[in-house]
C-alpha positions in Angstrom: -0.8 0.0 -10.5 2.1 2.2 -9.5 3.5 1.9 -6.0 4.1 5.1 -4.1 7.3 5.2 -2.0 8.4 8.1 0.2 12.0 8.9 1.1 12.3 11.0 4.3 15.8 12.4 4.8 17.1 15.9 5.4 19.9 15.4 2.9 18.9 16.3 -0.6 21.9 14.3 -2.0 20.9 11.2 0.0 17.3 11.4 -1.2 18.4 11.8 -4.8 20.8 8.8 -4.5 18.1 6.6 -3.0 15.6 7.6 -5.6 18.1 6.8 -8.4 18.8 3.4 -6.9 15.1 2.6 -6.7 14.3 3.7 -10.2 17.3 1.9 -11.6 15.6 -1.5 -10.9 11.8 -0.9 -10.7 9.6 0.7 -13.3 6.3 0.9 -11.5 7.4 3.2 -8.7 6.4 6.8 -7.9 9.0 8.3 -5.6 8.1 11.1 -3.2 10.6 13.0 -1.0 10.2 14.7 2.3 13.0 17.0 3.6 11.7 17.8 7.1 9.0 16.9 9.7 6.4 19.3 8.3 6.9 18.1 4.8 6.7 14.5 5.9 3.4 15.0 7.8 1.9 16.8 4.8 2.8 14.0 2.4 1.5 11.3 4.8 -1.9 13.1 4.6 -1.8 14.0 0.9 -0.4 10.9 -0.8 -1.5 7.2 -0.8 1.8 5.6 0.2 2.8 2.0 0.2 6.2 2.3 1.8 8.4 4.9 3.7 12.2 4.8 3.9 13.3 7.1 6.7 16.3 8.5 8.6 15.9 8.5 12.4 18.1 11.5 12.9 15.8 14.2 11.5 15.5 17.5 13.3 12.2 18.1 15.1 11.0 14.6 14.5 10.1 12.5 17.6 9.9 9.0 16.2 9.1 7.4 19.6 6.0 9.6 19.8 5.2 9.1 16.2 5.2 5.3 16.3 3.3 5.4 19.7 0.6 7.4 17.9 0.5 4.8 15.1 -0.1 2.1 17.7 -3.0 3.9 19.2 -4.8 4.3 16.0 -7.4 1.6 15.9 -8.4 2.1 12.2 -6.6 3.0 9.0 -4.2 1.4 6.6 -0.8 0.3 7.9 2.2 1.7 5.9 5.5 -0.2 6.3 8.4 2.0 7.6 11.9 1.0 6.8 14.7 2.5 8.9 17.9 3.4 7.0 20.8 2.7 9.3 24.4 1.6 9.1 24.9 -2.0 10.4 27.1 -0.8 13.2 24.5 1.5 14.7 23.3 -1.0 17.2 22.1 1.6 19.7 19.9 3.2 17.1 18.5 -0.1 15.9 17.6 -1.1 19.4 15.9 2.3 20.0 13.9 1.9 16.8 12.9 -1.6 17.6 11.7 -0.4 21.0 9.6 2.2 19.2 8.0 -0.5 17.1 10.0 -0.3 13.9 10.2 -3.8 12.4 12.1 -3.3 9.1 15.6 -2.1 8.6 18.0 -1.6 5.6 21.7 -1.4 6.1 23.3 1.5 4.2 25.3 1.8 2.1 23.7 -0.9 0.1 23.1 -1.9 -3.5 20.2 -0.8 -5.7 19.0 -4.4 -5.7 18.6 -4.3 -1.9 16.2 -1.4 -2.3 14.2 -3.2 -5.0 14.1 -6.4 -3.0 12.8 -4.5 0.1 10.1 -2.8 -1.9 9.0 -6.0 -3.5 8.9 -7.8 -0.2 6.9 -5.2 1.8 4.6 -4.0 -0.9 4.1 -6.8 -3.4 2.0 -5.6 -6.4 -0.1 -8.8 -6.2 -1.2 -8.0 -2.7 -2.2 -4.4 -3.8 -4.8 -5.6 -6.3 -8.3 -4.7 -5.4 -9.8 -7.7 -7.3 -8.4 -11.1 -7.9 -7.2 -12.0 -11.4 -7.9 -15.2 -13.3 -6.5 -16.8 -16.4 -8.9 -18.9 -18.5 -7.5 -20.8 -21.5 -8.8 -19.8 -24.9 -10.6 -16.7 -23.7 -10.7 -14.0 -26.4 -12.0 -10.5 -26.9 -13.2 -8.2 -29.6 -12.4 -4.4 -29.1 -14.4 -1.8 -31.0 -13.5 1.9 -31.5 -15.9 3.7 -33.8 -16.1 1.5 -36.9 -12.8 -0.4 -36.2 -12.7 -3.8 -34.6 -9.6 -5.6 -33.1 -9.2 -9.2 -32.0 -7.2 -10.1 -28.8 -6.3 -13.0 -26.6 -7.1 -12.6 -22.9 -4.2 -13.2 -20.5 -6.2 -12.6 -17.4 -9.5 -11.1 -16.3 -11.0 -9.6 -13.1 -14.0 -7.6 -11.9 -11.9 -4.5 -12.6 -10.3 -5.1 -16.0 -8.4 -7.3 -18.4 -4.9 -8.0 -19.6 -4.6 -9.2 -23.2 -2.3 -9.7 -26.2 -3.1 -8.4 -29.7 -1.5 -7.5 -33.0 -0.3 -3.9 -33.1 -2.4 -1.6 -35.2 -1.9 2.1 -35.9 -5.7 2.4 -36.1 -6.0 1.5 -32.4 -6.2 4.8 -30.5 -4.9 4.6 -26.9 -6.5 7.9 -26.1 -10.0 6.7 -26.6 -12.2 4.4 -24.5 -13.0 1.0 -26.1 -16.0 -1.2 -26.1 -15.2 -4.8 -25.4 -16.9 -8.2 -25.9 -15.2 -11.0 -24.0 -15.8 -14.6 -25.1 -15.2 -17.3 -22.4 -15.4 -21.0 -23.2 -17.0 -22.9 -20.3 -17.3 -26.5 -21.1 -19.0 -26.9 -24.4 -20.6 -23.5 -24.2 -19.4 -19.9 -24.5 -20.3 -17.1 -22.2 -20.1 -13.6 -23.8 -19.6 -10.5 -21.7 -21.0 -7.7 -23.9 -20.9 -4.0 -23.7 -17.9 -3.6 -21.4 -16.5 0.0 -21.6 -12.8 0.3 -20.7 -9.8 2.6 -20.7 -6.2 1.8 -21.4 -3.8 1.6 -18.4 -0.6 0.1 -19.6 1.2 -1.4 -22.6 4.2 -3.5 -23.3 5.7 -4.4 -26.7 6.3 -8.2 -26.6 7.3 -8.8 -30.3 8.7 -6.7 -33.1 8.9 -7.0 -36.8 12.3 -7.4 -38.6 12.3 -3.6 -39.1 11.9 -3.1 -35.3 8.3 -1.8 -35.6 5.8 -3.1 -33.1 4.2 -6.4 -34.1 2.5 -7.7 -30.9 1.6 -5.8 -27.7 0.4 -6.8 -24.3 -2.1 -4.2 -23.1 -4.1 -3.7 -19.9 -7.6 -2.1 -19.6 -9.6 -1.0 -16.6 -13.4 -1.4 -16.8 -15.3 1.9 -16.6 -18.7 0.3 -17.2 -20.0 -3.2 -16.7 -23.6 -3.1 -17.8 -26.1 -4.4 -15.3 -27.3 -7.1 -17.8 -23.6 -8.3 -18.2 -22.7 -8.4 -14.5 -24.4 -11.8 -13.8 -22.4 -13.3 -16.6 -19.2 -11.8 -15.3 -20.0 -13.3 -11.9 -20.5 -16.7 -13.5 -17.2 -16.5 -15.3 -15.3 -15.5 -12.2 -17.0 -18.2 -10.1 -16.1 -20.8 -12.8 -12.4 -19.6 -12.7 -12.3 -19.7 -8.9 -13.6 -23.3 -9.1 -10.9 -24.3 -11.5 -8.2 -22.9 -9.2 -9.7 -24.6 -6.2 -9.7 -28.0 -7.9 -6.0 -27.9 -8.7 
């Protein structure tokens, strides 16, 4: 899942530099930019944001009133705001702290500092809607039309799977796939049949001597979990949770 980050600064050059620094180190980030207060308010309403970097000195932006309004909202998701300020701007930092800003980033700073800040305040693990589990020796069979492909499951959740498989030109990433997952539980096997899924991401983890793809790690999101299969899915995930609790 991509993380959405907004950069709010009136300077086009500053926004572009910050965006470049973020994208230099993180490959799962969507960067949005706001140039003024109106643009900022529109993007807050329109986009699902995980983090905002902002400049306090933006024309027609009353940050004290803005953060006071955020405090008064009893419901809704909290988005971390990171103030961009030079480390000698003590007065500004004190004013921002008084308004309720908790996170600051001294500028100028390195690209790694932006990456570290993003990973700290919007950790991808905490963004997951469903918990993932790794169960040894769990496998899957994918089917597209008349073609079948074997895979090893890296992790599984109510929402999808991550697996490894041999690369095949016959495997079509633009098509949905029917999946059967085979999970060893003790001396038995639980089979999750009829899962319909769509591809979400792919990574090449091994190449042939001629540099063509040999093995890939691929993630799928479930579109359909048949009602008859859901109880077996619940059993598998409860078993996985029990294994974690016993460690």
